[in-house]
C-alpha positions as a printed Julia matrix, in Angstrom:
339×3 Matrix{Float64}:
 -21.75    1.16   30.04
 -25.09    0.41   31.73
 -26.12    1.66   35.17
 -27.73   -1.68   36.06
 -24.48   -3.57   35.43
 -22.49   -0.93   37.26
 -24.75   -1.28   40.35
 -24.57   -5.06   40.1
 -20.77   -4.91   40.0
 -20.75   -2.64   43.07
 -23.37   -4.66   44.94
 -21.04   -5.46   47.85
 -20.14   -1.78   48.3
 -23.84   -0.83   48.37
 -24.55   -3.63   50.84
 -21.64   -2.51   53.03
 -22.99    1.07   52.97
 -26.42   -0.17   54.13
 -24.82   -2.18   56.94
 -22.76    0.85   58.06
 -25.87    3.08   58.06
 -27.67    0.48   60.15
 -24.79    0.36   62.66
 -24.68    4.18   62.85
 -28.43    4.24   63.49
 -28.06    1.7    66.31
 -25.28    3.79   67.89
 -27.34    6.97   67.6
 -30.38    5.3    69.14
 -28.29    3.85   71.98
 -27.13    7.38   72.77
 -30.78    8.47   72.73
 -30.22   10.86   69.82
 -33.42   12.62   68.82
 -35.33   11.36   65.79
 -34.75   14.47   63.64
 -30.98   14.21   64.1
 -31.04   10.54   63.12
 -33.08   11.34   59.98
 -30.69   14.18   59.11
 -27.65   11.91   59.44
 -29.31    9.22   57.31
 -30.35   11.68   54.59
 -26.89   13.27   54.49
 -25.17    9.88   54.21
 -27.6     8.55   51.55
 -27.46   11.75   49.44
 -23.67   11.81   49.67
 -23.45    8.14   48.69
 -25.83    8.61   45.75
 -23.99   11.7    44.48
 -20.59   10.01   44.74
 -21.98    6.92   42.95
 -23.43    9.04   40.13
 -20.15   10.93   39.75
 -18.12    7.71   39.68
 -20.52    6.09   37.21
 -20.49    9.08   34.85
 -16.71    9.41   34.66
 -16.34    5.69   34.08
 -19.11    5.68   31.48
 -17.53    8.6    29.64
 -14.16    6.87   29.53
 -15.37    3.38   28.55
 -17.99    4.62   26.07
 -15.37    6.68   24.26
 -12.97    3.73   24.42
 -15.49    1.27   22.92
 -16.7     3.72   20.25
 -13.15    4.42   19.09
 -12.37    0.71   19.1
 -15.39   -0.01   16.92
 -14.42    2.7    14.4
 -10.84    1.47   14.05
  -9.93   -1.06   11.38
  -6.6    -1.65   13.08
  -7.65   -2.22   16.66
  -4.11   -2.08   18.02
  -4.07    1.68   17.37
  -6.59    2.22   20.18
  -3.84    3.54   22.48
  -3.53    6.54   20.15
  -7.24    7.31   20.55
  -7.71    7.26   24.33
  -6.6     9.66   27.04
  -5.61    9.04   30.62
  -8.51    9.21   33.05
  -8.8    10.28   36.69
  -9.88    6.97   38.21
  -7.44    4.27   39.22
  -8.78    1.31   37.19
  -8.81    3.48   34.05
  -5.17    4.4    34.6
  -4.28    0.72   35.03
  -6.09   -0.14   31.77
  -4.4     2.72   29.88
  -0.92    1.78   31.15
  -1.52   -1.93   30.43
  -2.69   -1.22   26.87
   0.31    1.02   26.28
   2.72   -1.71   27.44
   0.9    -4.37   25.38
   0.98   -2.15   22.29
   4.67   -1.4    22.81
   5.46   -5.09   23.21
   3.44   -5.97   20.12
   5.2    -3.27   18.07
   8.59   -4.68   19.07
   7.47   -8.21   18.24
   6.16   -7.13   14.83
   9.41   -5.29   14.14
  11.44   -8.42   14.92
   9.09  -10.54   12.82
   9.26   -8.07    9.92
  13.05   -8.04    9.99
  13.22  -11.84    9.97
  10.65  -11.92    7.14
  12.7    -9.45    5.1
  15.79  -11.6     5.62
  13.87  -14.7     4.53
  12.5   -12.97    1.42
  15.95  -11.72    0.47
  17.31  -15.25    0.86
  14.5   -16.69   -1.3
  15.11  -14.07   -4.0
  18.84  -14.81   -3.95
  18.2   -18.56   -4.13
  15.79  -18.13   -7.07
  18.31  -16.09   -9.02
  20.93  -18.75   -8.34
  18.71  -21.66   -9.38
  17.66  -19.84  -12.57
  21.21  -20.13  -13.93
  21.32  -23.95  -14.14
  17.71  -23.91  -15.37
  18.65  -21.56  -18.19
  21.59  -23.83  -19.04
  19.37  -26.9   -19.11
  16.88  -25.15  -21.38
  19.71  -24.16  -23.73
  21.05  -27.74  -23.81
  17.58  -29.12  -24.55
  17.05  -26.55  -27.29
  20.43  -27.22  -28.97
  20.39  -31.0   -28.55
  16.85  -32.07  -29.33
  18.01  -35.63  -29.92
  18.82  -35.88  -26.19
  15.4   -34.72  -25.03
  11.75  -35.42  -25.53
   8.43  -33.69  -24.93
   8.26  -34.71  -21.25
  11.65  -33.19  -20.44
  10.7   -29.93  -22.14
   7.42  -29.81  -20.25
   9.03  -30.5   -16.88
  11.73  -27.89  -17.42
   9.06  -25.35  -18.37
   7.05  -26.28  -15.29
  10.07  -25.85  -12.97
  10.96  -22.52  -14.58
   7.38  -21.24  -14.2
   7.12  -22.42  -10.6
  10.43  -20.8    -9.64
   9.39  -17.52  -11.27
   5.99  -17.73   -9.57
   7.68  -18.0    -6.18
   9.85  -14.97   -6.96
   6.91  -12.78   -7.96
   4.83  -13.97   -5.03
   7.6   -13.02   -2.6
   7.91   -9.62   -4.24
   4.18   -8.96   -4.66
   3.69   -7.5    -1.17
   6.28   -4.8    -1.85
   5.91   -4.68   -5.61
   5.97   -0.87   -5.7
   9.68   -0.96   -4.83
  10.37   -2.85   -8.04
   8.15   -0.82  -10.36
   9.32    1.01  -13.43
   6.18    2.39  -15.04
   6.78    3.53  -18.59
   5.22    3.38  -22.04
   5.48   -0.24  -23.17
   4.71   -1.83  -26.53
   2.32   -4.74  -26.04
   3.83   -6.51  -29.07
   7.27   -6.5   -27.39
   5.86   -8.09  -24.24
   4.01  -10.76  -26.25
   7.14  -11.46  -28.31
   9.23  -12.06  -25.18
   6.59  -14.36  -23.68
   6.23  -16.24  -26.99
   9.99  -16.83  -27.14
   9.95  -18.12  -23.59
   7.17  -20.58  -24.44
   8.34  -21.42  -27.96
   9.43  -24.99  -27.3
   6.37  -25.97  -25.26
   4.03  -24.39  -27.85
   5.72  -26.37  -30.65
   5.72  -29.59  -28.64
   1.95  -29.28  -28.09
   1.19  -28.06  -31.66
  -0.44  -24.88  -30.35
  -0.89  -22.04  -32.83
  -0.26  -18.6   -31.36
  -2.16  -15.83  -33.16
  -1.22  -12.26  -32.25
  -3.09   -9.14  -33.37
  -2.03   -6.28  -31.1
  -0.77   -3.77  -33.66
   1.52   -1.07  -32.3
  -0.52   -0.28  -29.21
   1.34    0.98  -26.17
   0.34    1.0   -22.51
   1.73    2.46  -19.32
   2.91   -0.43  -17.19
   5.97   -2.25  -15.91
   7.11   -4.45  -18.82
   8.73   -7.05  -16.57
   5.64   -7.49  -14.42
   3.37   -7.53  -17.46
   5.5   -10.26  -19.04
   5.04  -12.37  -15.92
   1.26  -11.75  -15.94
   0.89  -12.66  -19.63
   3.16  -15.68  -19.17
   0.98  -16.97  -16.33
  -2.13  -16.7   -18.5
  -0.5   -18.39  -21.51
   0.95  -21.12  -19.27
  -2.59  -21.84  -18.07
  -3.8   -21.96  -21.67
  -1.09  -24.51  -22.47
  -1.77  -26.5   -19.3
  -5.5   -26.76  -19.94
  -5.52  -27.65  -23.67
  -8.39  -29.78  -24.95
  -7.72  -33.09  -26.63
  -9.01  -33.89  -30.09
  -9.02  -30.36  -31.49
  -6.61  -28.02  -33.25
  -5.15  -25.99  -30.38
  -4.74  -22.25  -30.62
  -4.23  -19.16  -28.45
  -5.33  -15.81  -29.83
  -4.04  -12.53  -28.39
  -5.67   -9.25  -29.41
  -5.59   -5.64  -28.22
  -8.56   -3.3   -28.55
  -9.02    0.31  -27.58
 -11.94    2.41  -26.4
 -12.31    5.86  -24.87
 -11.35    4.75  -21.35
  -8.9     1.91  -21.78
  -6.81   -0.44  -23.89
  -7.9    -4.05  -23.47
  -5.52   -6.97  -23.96
  -7.44  -10.22  -24.56
  -5.95  -13.72  -24.42
  -8.3   -16.36  -25.81
  -7.81  -20.13  -25.97
  -9.98  -23.05  -27.08
  -9.01  -25.25  -24.12
 -11.14  -27.14  -21.62
 -12.63  -23.91  -20.22
 -13.78  -23.26  -16.68
 -16.88  -24.52  -14.92
 -19.4   -21.68  -14.49
 -19.55  -22.06  -10.7
 -15.73  -21.8   -10.49
 -15.34  -18.53  -12.43
 -16.03  -16.17   -9.44
 -13.33  -17.97   -7.43
 -10.52  -18.41   -9.97
  -8.55  -15.45   -8.56
  -8.79  -16.76   -4.98
  -5.57  -17.93   -3.37
  -4.89  -21.68   -3.88
  -8.29  -22.23   -5.55
  -7.98  -24.91   -8.26
 -11.64  -25.83   -8.76
 -12.86  -28.5   -11.14
  -9.81  -28.19  -13.42
  -7.48  -28.72  -10.47
  -8.92  -32.2   -10.05
  -8.09  -32.97  -13.68
  -4.59  -31.49  -13.77
  -2.31  -32.55  -10.91
   0.1   -29.64  -11.43
  -2.53  -27.0   -10.6
  -1.63  -24.89   -7.55
  -4.22  -22.1    -7.69
  -1.49  -19.49   -7.23
  -0.86  -18.22  -10.77
  -4.1   -16.3   -11.23
  -4.04  -15.13   -7.6
  -0.63  -13.52   -8.07
  -1.74  -12.16  -11.46
  -4.74  -10.43   -9.86
  -2.6    -8.98   -7.04
   0.0    -7.58   -9.44
  -2.64   -6.12  -11.76
  -4.22   -4.39   -8.77
  -0.88   -2.88   -7.73
  -0.16   -1.76  -11.29
  -3.59   -0.15  -11.56
  -4.83   -2.64  -14.16
  -7.98   -4.72  -14.07
  -8.16   -8.4   -15.01
 -11.3   -10.44  -15.74
 -12.09  -13.93  -16.99
 -14.87  -15.14  -19.26
 -15.16  -18.86  -19.99
 -17.43  -21.68  -21.08
 -16.64  -25.22  -20.03
 -15.26  -27.43  -22.83
 -15.26  -24.47  -25.25
 -13.02  -21.5   -24.42
 -11.4   -19.21  -21.86
 -10.77  -15.5   -22.41
  -8.71  -13.38  -20.02
  -8.95   -9.6   -20.39
  -6.51   -7.06  -18.96
  -7.68   -3.45  -18.88
  -5.12   -0.64  -19.02
  -6.8     2.61  -18.03
  -5.94    5.74  -19.95
  -4.86    8.87  -18.12
  -5.07   12.29  -19.73
  -1.89   13.34  -17.91
   0.07   10.33  -19.09
  -1.32    9.47  -22.51
  -0.16   12.4   -24.57
  -1.58   12.74  -28.06
   1.11   12.34  -30.68
């Protein structure tokens, strides 16, 4: 709070004070008051006005400076009401009471919104579980009656199943910790489940799946890891390169700090300028213009879930040559017990 702006704001009050002093002087002169008395009255009035102005300015400055400093330090600005105290000037009390009422109203609105959002998420989850039943039946029919289906039907069913699952995990991702079950998990078991899920589409596209993960185990949630690996393999299948023998290679390596799961494919790769953005929400990049089914959500959700699980995911790629996704599982001395 600056003194110059304060004085400018109170210009009319200062002007009124000057006018009143002038009127008092005229009255004193008309009553033939001696000069020393007039000077004394003027000095007393001016000193009193200056002191009261300084006092008023200082208490306001203290309040507003503290208010603005606290506001600047806060990431969540709406918590400012918890950081300020009531002051002893009227406008400050009005501001404090107004902020309190605004904050209270906002909290109630957020609560109502949160409750409606929870209801909506629960409905979506319920709907997804319901729609997965006929999808599973259709997949079973296609698998048992190959004469009634062709490659396109298999691909479309796989796409619907992946999209439905993607919606489910996206809805859950904000509160993923409620659905966690962190335990020692065999990577080979996760890969086996994902391979079975993608068996038909891998065969239809003549994609060789090479797995070299040994018996390595990691601390994770197996269900979430299956979804993450499935998203990566689905991308590998989606972005295969024509005119070559297709393959996906999955390996697991170990160093002092972590176990690294690598998923490598010889697909169309990713443009160099797109690599820093591939985990951004809805980003499809150059490949998205080639493949109409790209949504830019799979890798975004993958990154969010890895972050919540405490894993790290990176991508290395060269356009028209390969893409390699790496998932890092950090070791913890308290959790990884030597056997």
